[in-house]
TISEFI-569484 format. One record per atom (N, C-alpha, C, CB): residue in one letter; x negated, y, z. Coordinates in pm, whole numbers, plus 50000, padded with zeros to 5 digits. Glycine has a CB too. Layout:
% residues N
AXYZ ...
***
This chain:
% residues 364
M655783795655346 M656143788255225 M657643789955197 M655783773055238 I657993792055073 I659383794255035 I660163781255047 I659483799754890 N661313782255110 N662203770655123 N662903768454989 N663243772655239 K662603757554921 K663203754854790 K664203743254799 K662103751654686 K664923742854909 K665973732754924 K667303738454877 K666083727955073 I667953731354787 I669233735754732 I670263724554746 I669083739854583 V671473728254781 V672603719054783 V673523722754668 V673363719454920 I673823712954584 I674793714854475 I676103708354519 I674273708754338 A677133716354531 A678453711354571 A679333710354448 A679103720654679 T679723698054415 T680463695954290 T681743687954312 T679583688954189 G682643689354218 G683903681854222 G683743667954165 G684983689354147 G684873661054149 G684833646954114 G685143643353971 G685743639854199 T685423653053886 T685713649953747 T684433650653664 T686783659553690 G684483644553545 G683313644653459 G682863658753424 G683603637153333 G683833668053411 G683493681853379 G682663688653484 G684733689653356 H682733683853609 H681903689153717 H680643680753736 H682703689553847 V680803667553731 V679723658353769 V678533659153674 V680243644153773 F678773658553543 F677663657753450 F676843670653445 F678173654453311 P677483682553445 P676663694753456 P675883695253588 P677563707153444 A676503690553697 A675813690553826 A674593681553821 A676753685953938 Y674743670053757 Y673613660753744 Y672493666953660 Y674073647453681 S672853673353550 S671853679653464 S671123690753538 S672503685253337 L671883698853613 L671283709553691 L670333703953797 L672373718253756 A670783693553867 A669963687353971 A668673681953913 A670733676254042 T668763674953801 T667573669153737 T666583680053699 T667973661053614 Y667093690853641 Y666213701853600 Y665513707953722 Y667013712653525 L666283710453829 L665693716953947 L664693707854018 L666803720954045 I664963694854019 I664013685454079 I662693685954004 I664593671054078 N662773686853873 N661543687853792 N660823701053813 N661883686153644 K661523710953870 K660913723753903 K660523724454051 K661863735253868 N660433712754113 N659963711354252 N660943716554358 N658663718554267 F662233717254322 F663243719754423 F663613706654491 F664503726454360 K663973707454616 K664523695954687 K666033697254682 K664003695154836 V666673687954613 V668093689354581 V668933678554648 V668303688854429 K670013682754709 K671033673554758 K672333677054687 K671183674454915 I673133666754657 I674423668954590 I675533664054681 I674473661554452 T676533672454702 T677723668354776 T678893667254679 T678043678454891 S679723657154701 S680913655254618 S681883646454694 S680563649154480 D683073644554638 D684033635454699 D683823621354643 D685493640254674 K684693612154679 K684513598254636 K684523596854485 K685613589554696 R685353604654418 R685423603754272 R684083607254210 R686523612854217 G683503618454255 G682243622754199 G681103613254230 G681903636454251 L681083608054352 L680003598954391 L680083585954310 L680073595854541 R681273582154268 R681413569954188 R680613571054059 R682903567254155 Y680583582954000 Y679813585053879 Y678333587453910 Y680383596753799 L678073595554011 L676703599554041 L675843588054092 L676703610554142 K676473577954152 K675703566554204 K675053558454093 K676613557554286 N675483560653970 N674853553653857 N673473559253825 N675743554753734 Y673173571053880 Y671893577253853 Y670943574953971 Y672063592353826 Q669693572553941 Q668703570154045 Q668093583254093 Q667613560753993 N667493582554211 N666703593554267 N667533605954298 N665613597254171 L668833604254324 L669653615354367 L669993613854516 L670953616154283 D669913624854588 D670263624954730 D671723629254741 D669313634654813 L672603619554765 L674053621954758 L674683621854897 L674713611454671 I675633630954917 I676363631755043 I677843632955010 I675883643855132 E678643624655074 E680093625255051 E680743635255146 E680733611355070 I681393645055091 I682213654455168 I683513656155092 I681483668255190 S684543649855141 S685843650355074 S686543663455106 S686723638355116 S687483666755024 S688293678555048 S689673676454986 S687623691354991 S690443686954979 S691803685954926 S692263699554878 S692783680255032 P693053699854772 P693723712454739 P694803714954844 P694343712154594 I695243727254854 I696343730154947 I697643725854882 I696383745354985 V698273715754940 V699503710154885 V700703716354957 V699533694554900 K701543723454881 K702643730954942 K704013724654918 K702643744954888 K704033712154873 K705323705954838 K706243704654959 K705093692354776 N705663701155073 N706433700755197 N705493702855314 N707203687255211 L706063705055433 L705253708555550 L704283697455588 L706153711655667 I704703685055573 I703843673955612 I702603673555522 I704613660555604 K702823674455391 K701693674155298 K700803686555315 K702193673255153 L701413697855345 L700643710055370 L699763708155492 L701583722155390 F700323702455598 F699563700155721 F698413690555696 F700493694655832 I698683679855620 I697633669855593 I696503676055512 I698223657755517 S696853683955409 S695813690055326 S694973699955406 S696433697055205 L695623707955492 L694883717455576 L693973710055674 L695843726555652 F694453698855729 F693643690955821 F692393685655751 F694463679155879 I692573680555628 I691423675255553 I690413686355525 I691893668955419 I690893698055487 I689993709255457 I689213713455582 I690783721155402 I689923714855695 I689253718855819 I688223708355862 I690283720955931 F688613695655853 F687683684855888 F686453685255798 F688383671055877 S686653687955668 S685543688355573 S684623700255600 S686073689055429 I685193711555642 I684363723155677 I683513719955800 I685253735555703 I684103713355900 I683343709456020 I682213699955982 I684273702856125 K682513690155898 K681483680755852 K680393688155776 K682103669755764 S680793698055696 S679823705955620 S678943714355713 S680543715055521 L679543719755819 L678763727455917 L677673718955981 L679693733256025 L678033706856018 L677053697756078 L675953694155979 L677743684956128 F676363691255857 F675383687655754 F674413699055728 F676103683755625 L674933711255712 L674073722655682 L673203726755800 L674913734355637 T673673724755920 T672883727956039 T671633719356047 T673723726056166 F671773706656013 F670643697256022 F669843696455891 F671143683356060 N670393701955783 N669693701555654 N669753715455591 N670323690855558 R669273725255664 R669493739055624 R668773742255493 R669013748555735 P669533744555385 P668933747955255 P668723762955242 P669803742755139 S668023766755140 S667853781055112 S669033786455033 S666553783555036 L669753777354964 L670833781954877 L671813770654850 L670253787154744 I673093774254839 I674143765054796 I674593769154657 I675343764954897 F674743759254568 F675273761854435 F676633755054427 F674293756554322 G677713762854432 G679063757554426 G679543756754283 G680023766054508 M679873744554239 M680253742454099 M681713745954071 M679993728054059 G682433750454173 G683833753954153 G684763742554187 G684063758254011 G686043745654207 G687013735454244 G687083733454394 G686683722354176 Y688143726754437 Y688373725454580 Y687323716954650 Y689723719554605 S686633708154576 S685643699554640 S684393707154683 S685243688454545 S684133718454621 S682963726354660 S683293736554769 S682393733454539 F684573737954800 F684983748354895 F684443746255036 F686473748854901 P684533734255097 P684083732755236 P682613736355257 P684313718555281 I681753732055166 I680323735055179 I680073750155170 I679523727655069 C680723756755074 C680533771155058 C681113778755176 C681183775954928 A682243774255228 A682843780755346 A681913779255467 A684233774755377 A681373767255484 A680453764855595 A679193773255578 A680093749955604 A678713774655456 A677523782855430 A677763797355471 A677133782055282 S678963802355442 S679293815955479 S679253817755631 S680673819855425 I679783808055703 I679793808555850 I678373808455906 I680593796755908 L677503800455845 L676123799055892 L675173809255830 L675623785055863 R675723818255750 R674943828655683 R673853822755594 R674323837855787 I674213812355522 I673353806555420 I673823811855285 I673383790855425 K672903816355204 K673283821855074 K673953811254988 K672053827455002 F675003815254919 F675603806154821 F676073813954699 F676783798254883 I676033807054586 I676563812654462 I677673803354414 I675443814354353 I678553808754336 I679623800554279 I679563801454126 I681023805154331 Y679993790954064 Y679973790053918 Y681383788253867 Y679063778453869 E681753796153767 E683103795253709 E682973794553557 E683993807353753 N683343782853501 N683233781553356 N684583782453286 N682583768453321 N685673783353361 N686983785653300 N687153800453268 N688113780653393 M688213803553195 M688443817353153 M689333825053251 M689073817653016 I689733818453360 I690403825153471 I689833819153599 I691983823553464 I689453827353692 I688783822553811 I689723813753894 I688273834253895 G689203802553942 G690003793254021 G690293798554160 G689313779954030 K691283792454225 K691703797154358 K690583796354460 K692893788954407 A689863785154461 A688783783454560 A687703793954539 A688183769254550 N687273795654414 N686233805654385 N686703819854415 N685803804554240 K687973822454390 K688503835854416 K688473838954565 K689933837154362 F688763828754646 F688733830654791 F687303832654839 F689363818454862 L686363825654778 L684963826154821 L684213838354769 L684253813754777 L684733844654666 L684033855354596 L683513866454688 L684943861354495 P684293871354786 P683763882254871 P682513878454950 P684833886754967 F682313865454973 F681223860955058 F680023855754978 F681713850155151 A680203853754849 A679153848054764 A678103858554728 A679753842054637 E676863853854705 E675813862654657 E676103867054514 E674453855854667 K676433857354432 K676713859854291 K677783850054244 K675433858454205 V678453853654135 V679313844054066 V678783842953924 V680833848554069 F678303831053891 F677813828453756 F678993824253670 F676703817353757 V679123830253552 V680263827453465 V679763823653326 V681223839653458 S680583815953256 S680223812253119 S680373823953024 S681083800553072 Y681463831853044 Y681723843152955 Y682193855053037 Y682783839452848 K681773866852998 K682123879053072 K683603882153062 K681313890853020 E684313875952967 E685743878652950 E686603871753056 E686193874152813 L685983864953151 L686693858153259 L687733867353323 L685713853153364 E688933861953345 E690013869553409 E690073866753559 E691363866253343 G690643876053632 G690993873553771 G690003878653874 G691163859353791 I688933885553833 I687963890753929 I688223905653951 I686513888453880 S688393909254075 S688653923254111 S687463931954074 S688953924454261 V687743944454041 V686673953954007 V685703955654123 V687263967653968 D686163952854245 D685303954154363 D684133944454359 D686123951954489 Y684283933554283 Y683243923154283 Y682593921354145 Y683833909754329 K682843930754054 K682253929553921 K680723929853926 K682753940753831 N680173936354028 N678723937054041 N678103923554075 N678343947254147 K678923914154118 K678433900754150 K678433891454030 K679263894754262 V679073895453922 V679263886753806 V678003886653719 V680483891153723 L677553874653685 L676413873053597 L676763862753491 L675143868753677 E676783867053365 E677103857953255 E675873849553222 E677573865953129 I676013836253236 I674873827353210 I675143817653096 I674533819553335 G676393816453053 G676723806852948 G677283793953004 G675513803852865 N677333783852920 N677943771052958 N676913761653019 N678593764452836 L677183757553141 L676323747753209 L676813733853169 L676353749553366 I676093727453077 I676533714753021 I675413704553027 I677013716652876 R675713692452983 R674713681852986 R673503685552901 R675333668852936 E672313683252959 E671083687452890 E670853679552761 E669883685652983 E671363667052756 E671133659052635 E671893664352514 E671533644652661 I672853673252537 I673543679852425 I672523686652335 I674593690152477 F671543693052396 F670563700652319 F669503691652256 F669893711052408 S669183680652323 S668133671852270 S668663662452162 S667513663852382 Q669963658952167 Q670513649452070 Q671313656051958 Q671383639652141 K671473669051967 K672213676151862 K671583673351726 K672243691351889 T672403669951631 T671883666551498 T671203678551434 T673003661351409 S670133675851362 S669383686651298 S669733688151150 S667893684251313 K670583679151099 K670913679950957 K671823691750926 K671573666950911 D671853695550803 D672733706350759 D674173701550767 D672383711150615 Q674963708050854 Q676323703250877 Q677343711150796 Q676673704151025 S677263710550668 S678323716150585 S679353705150564 S677773721650448 Y680593708450583 Y681633698250584 Y682223696150445 Y682743702050682 E681653686450374 E682193682250244 E682453667250251 E681193685850125 F683323663450342 F683523649250371 F684753643850296 F683693647150522 N684743630750275 N685883623950214 N686603615150315 N685423615450095 E686113615350437 E686713607150543 E686743615250672 E685923593750563 L687853614550742 L687963621050872 L687543610950980 L689413626250897 K686543614751056 K686103606551169 K686533613951295 K684533604051166 I687653609551350 I688323617051457 I687983610951593 I689843617151435 L687433619251679 L687143615251817 L688233620951907 L685733620151862 V688883612151982 V689963616252073 V689453615252216 V691233607352053 L689453626652286 L688973627252424 L690113631152517 L687803637252437 G690093625152634 G691093628752733 G690513632052868 G692073617752749 G689193633752874 G688563636653003 G688333623953082 G689413646353083 S687733625453200 S687403613853283 S688643606253330 S686583618153403 Q689783612953328 Q691023606353368 Q691863602153247 Q691843615653458 A691293604553129 A691963601553002 A693283609252993 A692223586252989 A693893609052877 A695153616052856 A696163605952806 A694983628052756 K697063601852892 K698033591352858 K698833594952734 K698973588852975 I699213607452724 I700073611552613 I699343609952479 I700533625952631 F698013611152479 F697263609452355 F697413595252301 F695783612852376 A697413585552392 A697573571652350 A699003568752306 A697173562152463 D699953576352357 D701363574052323 D701763580552190 D702243579352433 I701203592252161 I701673600252047 I700723600051928 I701883614452091 L699433601251952 L698483603151842 L698413591451744 L697123605551898 P698483578751788 P698373567851690 P699403568551578 P698523554651761 K700623572651607 K701653573651504 K701313584551402 K703023576351568 I700693595351451 I700283606051361 I699133601451273 I699873618551441 F698203593951331 F697093588551253 F697583578651147 F696073581651345 E698623570951181 E699193561651084 E699803569250967 E700263552651152 K700453580350997 K701053588550892 K699963594350801 K701893599950954 L698843598450860 L697713603450781 L697163592450691 L696613608850874 N697033580550747 N696533569150673 N697453565650556 N696373557050765 D698763566550581 D699743563750475 D699703574450366 D701163562750535 S699183586350402 S699083597250304 S697783596550224 S699163610850375 K697093585050236 K695863582550161 K694693591150208 K696093584950013 I694773596150333 I693633602950394 I692843592350471 I694103614750488 I691613590250431 I690803579850494 I690353584750631 I689563576150406 I690663577150734 I690283581250869 I689643569750945 I691503586450945 K688783573451039 K688293564251140 K688553570851273 K686783560651120 V689043563251371 V689413568851500 V688523563051609 V690893566051530 Y687923571951687 Y687233568251810 Y688073573851924 Y685733573751814 Q688733565151999 Q689693570152098 Q689343565852240 Q691073565452063 Q689233575952326 Q689053573452468 Q690433571252531 Q688303585252538 C690543561152614 C691823558352678 C691583551652812 C692703549452587 L692663548952882 L692603541353006 L692453526552973 L693873543753093 E691823518953062 E691573504853035 E692863497253005 E690863498453153 E693933500753075 E695183493553055 E695833496552920 E696153496953166 Q695293506352846 Q695823509752714 Q695033503252601 Q695813524852695 N693943496452634 N693043490952532 N693763481652435 N691903483452598 D694463471852489 D695093461652405 D696173467552316 D695683450452491 K697013476052374 K698113481952298 K697583490152180 K698973490752389 L696573498352206 L696013506552099 L695313498151993 L695043516752157 S694583488152037 S693873479551942 S694843472451848 S693023469152016 I695923467151904 I696933460251822 I697563469851722 I698013454051912 F697873482051769 F698513491851681 F697603495051562 F698853504851759 Y696343498351590 Y695433502451483 Y695133491051386 Y694133507751541 K695063478951438 K694843467351350 K696023465551256 K694613454551432 N697233466551310 N698433465051228 N698563476351126 N699683464551316 A698113488251164 A698203499951074 A697043500450975 A698233512851155 K696123490750988 K694943490150900 K694113503050906 K695383487450756 I693913507751029 I693103519651053 I691793515251120 I693853530051142 D690693519751065 D689393516851125 D689323524251259 D688213521251029 F688903517251363 F688973523451496 F687903517851589 F690363521451557 E687683525351696 E686873520651809 E687493526251936 E685363524951795 I687833517452028 I688423521452155 I687333521352261 I689603512152195 F687333531552347 F686393531552459 F687033538252579 F685073538852421 N686483535052695 N686983541052819 N685993551552867 N687203530052929 F686183556652986 F685313567353033 F683853563053028 F685693571453176 T683003571852976 T681593568552961 T680733580852986 T681323562852821 D679533578453039 D678593589453054 D677713590852931 D677733587353178 K678023583052827 K677273583552701 K678113589652590 K676813569352660 I678923599352626 I679853605152530 I679123611952414 I680763615152599 V677903616252436 V677143622852330 V676963613552210 V675783627552382 N676893600552236 N676773590952125 N677973591852031 N676633576752180 Y679143594652088 Y680343595952005 Y680383609451934 Y681603594152091 Y679793619651995 Y679723632651929 Y678993631451795 Y679013642952018 T677963622951791 T677173621651668 T677943614751556 T675893613751696 K679033607651590 K679783600051490 K680943607951431 K680313587251552 A681423618251500 A682683624751464 A682473637251380 A683463628251589 N683483640551299 N683483653651232 N684713661851270 N683433651751081 L685553656551360 L686673663951416 L687023657751551 L687913663751318 V687253666251650 V687573661451785 V688943666751825 V686493665951888 I689743657951887 I690993661951951 I690783660252100 I692223653451899 T690993670952177 T690593670752316 T691503679352402 T689163675452330 R691473676752533 R692033686252628 R691143698652626 R692123680152773 A691463708552707 A690753721352700 A689993724352829 A691713732552670 G689393713952888 G688503716353000 G687303724452954 G688053703053063 A686823733453040 A685753742553000 A684473735252962 A685463752353111 S684143724553035 S682883717653008 S682873711052871 S682613707153116 V683953704052837 V683963697052708 V683983706952592 V685183687552700 L684703717952605 L684713727852498 L683333734152481 L685763738752525 G682663736552593 G681303741752586 G680353732152519 G680803745052724 E680513719252547 E679673709152482 E679933708652332 E679923695452544 L681183709252293 L681523707852150 L681003719452067 L683023706752134 I681093731752120 I680593742952039 I679063742552031 I681063756552098 N678413737752136 N676953736752132 N676483725352044 N676393735052272 F677313714952031 F676983703751943 F677443706351800 F677593690851995 N678203717151782 N678723721051650 N679653710451592 N677573723451554 I680753707851663 I681793698851614 I683133706351618 I681863685651698 P683793708351505 P685123714251506 P686093705951588 P685643715851364 F687003712751658 F687913705551747 F689303711851745 F687363705251890 I690263703451782 I691633707951809 I691853706151957 I692703699951724 S692053716952029 S692273715952173 S693763715852203 S691573727652248 I694143706452290 I695533704952334 I695533706452485 I696163691052289 P695753718552538 P695623720852682 P696583712552765 P695843735452712 L696103708452883 L696953701552979 L697933711553038 L696103694753091 P699253709653018 P700223719853063 P700253721653214 P701593716153015 S699873711353287 S699973711853433 S698663716353499 S700363698253488 S697693721053421 S696423725253481 S696643737353572 S695393728653371 A695863738153678 A696023748753778 A695903762453713 A694983747353890 D696863771253742 D696893784753686 D696883784653533 D695703792753737 N697273773253476 N697303771653330 N695933775253269 N698413780553268 H694863771553341 H693523775753297 H693103769153166 H692493772553405 Q693623757053138 Q693243750753011 Q693793758452891 Q693733736253007 L694993763852905 L695543772052796 L694703784652778 L697023775752824 K694293790652890 K693423802552883 K692123799152811 K693123807953025 N691543787652844 N690303783452778 N690523781852627 N689793770152838 A691583774352593 A691853771352452 A692133784052373 A693033761752440 E692873793352432 E693183806052363 E691913814052337 E694183814452447 F691003814052434 F689743821352417 F688933815452303 F688933821052547 Y688763802252301 Y687963795752197 Y688633797152060 Y687753780952231 H689953796652057 H690683798551931 H690513812851880 H692173795151949 R690613822451971 R690473836551936 R689083839551879 R690733845352059 K688083832851934 K686703834751888 K686413827051758 K685723830251997 G687363818751717 G687153811051594 G686273798951613 G686573819751490 Y686213793551736 Y685373781951764 Y686123768851749 Y684813782951903 G687463769351743 G688243757251733 G689703760351708 G688093748851858 F690493749851687 F691933751151666 F692663749051799 F692433741151559 L693863754251810 L694663753051931 L696053748051896 L694763766552005 L696513738151973 L697863732951957 L698403729452095 L697883720551862 E699533735252131 E700103732052262 E700763718352259 E701133742752305 E700773711752374 E701253697952381 E702683696552331 E701163692852525 K703523706352357 K704923705652315 K705073705452163 K705693717552373 D704023709652092 D704093710551945 D703363699251874 D703533723651900 V702783690051949 V701913679951888 V702663671351786 V701323670951996 E703803666051824 E704533656951734 E704983663751606 E705743651151805 Q705303676751616 Q705823683951499 Q704713690051412 Q706773694851545 K703573693551471 K702603701851398 K701223695551378 K702443714551470 L700853685151455 L699493680251447 L699193673951310 L699243670051556 Y700123666451257 Y699913660151126 Y699603670651020 Y701153651951084 D700413681151014 D700203691650913 D698873698850934 D701363701750918 L698503700951062 L697243707851090 L696053699551042 L697123710751240 I696053686651076 I694933678151035 I694873676950883 I695053664151098 K696033675650819 K696073674550673 K695523687250608 K697513671950625 S695873698750664 S695373711350607 S693863712750628 S696103723350671 I693363707750741 I691923707950765 I691203699150664 I691613703350908 F691773687650635 F691153678350540 F691173684050398 F691873664950542 N692273690550362 N692423695550225 N691703708750200 N693873697150193 D691513716450306 D690893729650291 D689623730050376 D691883741050333 K688513726250318 K687253725350393 K686763738950440 K686183718750306 F687263749750380 F686853763050423 F687203765250570 F687513773850335 K688363760350611 K688803762450750 K687803756550848 K690173756150773 I687393744250820 I686513737350914 I685083742750904 I686543722250887 N684693747050785 N683353753050771 N683273766750837 N682983754250623 K684383773950840 K684423786750910 K684253784551060 K685743794250881 I684943774551114 I684793770951255 I683333767551284 I685713758951292 L682753759351199 L681373755051216 L680413766951213 L680983744851108 S680643776051121 S679803787951110 S679863796351237 S680223796350990 N681063797851294 N681223805551417 N680533798651534 N682713807551449 Q680653785551541 Q680033778051650 Q678513779551647 Q680413763351643 K677943780051528 K676483780751515 K675923793851567 K676083778851371 Q676793803651591 Q676333816351648 Q676123815351799 Q677333827551617 I676563804151858 I676503802352004 I675503791452038 I677893798952061 S674673794152138 S673773783752189 S673473786452336 S672453783152107 D673603776052417 D673303777152560 D672033769452595 D674473772052644 K671143767652496 K669973759152518 K669023764652624 K669233757352388 D669083777652652 D668173783452752 D668813784652890 D667723797152705 I669993778752909 I670713781153033 I669973776253156 I672063774653027 F669323764653147 F668633759353265 F667423767953301 F668203744853241 K666703772653201 K665563781453226 K666043794553288 K664793784253095 N667133800053235 N667683812553290 N668193810653432 N668803817753200 L668833799253456 L669313796253591 L668173795553690 L670103783253592 N667103789053651 N665943787753738 N665403801453779 N664843779653670 I665343810553683 I664873824153712 I665783830953813 I664793832453582 Q667103829853790 Q668073836453878 Q668053830354019 Q669473835453819 L667943817054026 L667943810454157 L666703814254235 L668013795154141 E665543814454171 E664303818554237 E664433832954289 E663083817454139 K665043841454208 K665213855454246 K666093856754370 K665813863454130 I667213849454371 I668143850454485 I667493844754612 I669463842854453 I666783833554597 I666123827454713 I665083836854773 I665473814154673 N664353844054687 N663263852554733 N663743865854787 N662293854954622 E664993869454758 E665533882054810 E665743881254960 E666843885554741 K665433891755030 K665643892055176 K667123893855204 K664813903355243 N667583887755312 N668993889255353 N669243903655398 N669353879255466 
***
């Protein structure tokens, strides 16, 4: 009998957790026995879901700021690999699915030592450090787009373009109405990721007030940190701007249905969700992202005509003019929408299932 046990190793941010949950749910329905490993951050979100077999395996990026922090990070990584070795020895799966990031590294490293097949997934436009290190030992690297940078020609044969691994409800809740943008009101959704974006709460409200003063009717749905709720609410009430404040939620798709423009960071998962849901967006990459991968993501999507790009350093000077031009010239936003409609990842889970079955059935 074929061993259909799979371990999904995922990181702790929403961009990792929700795709991992969707993948796990799909595979369970296909009679796979699935376990998910993550750190404390990821388990905090995943524990809200029932019928998941969760295991905590913490890890750490390599911190090079000083010798003490470097030693501590290396100790955590080594300890996590040992814990992963014990876990995999007693729960030997047929395959490991590494979702990328440092949190998936210990499990994949342990799998390599125990000669357990593993694949890695990279949805950014430049391969991450952990995945790059693991690449020589992986069976395959699944990527969202073939234009991914940073993979040596020696391993191009391992690359398989599968598209964006995103929340399955994106496809089931996507609006079916004709989305031609002839609106008289801007319904702006502001996203900052699972950790929110502090600068968005500091800078964007003043720009929205300026838009409101320019007689552009707007409604704002803004994600923020809990400690920012009162400050933002008071500001918008005083500015007479229709608004809704919310904190991190696993029901973000509900807000997608309300918006006709999104302002967001440039994490690969959220950008993949937005193009599949067909919502024009302005991406503002996080300048401190590892290897500047968010800028790489945003540049790729902008180049393809899927969204607008604005660097954080230019927000105060250029965002108002950009939004005003989008409102006044509907052709711009309809062109974005038209380009997005050429992309669909609705078959990704079915395609993944085929590939996983194939890899599992292949002899070592």
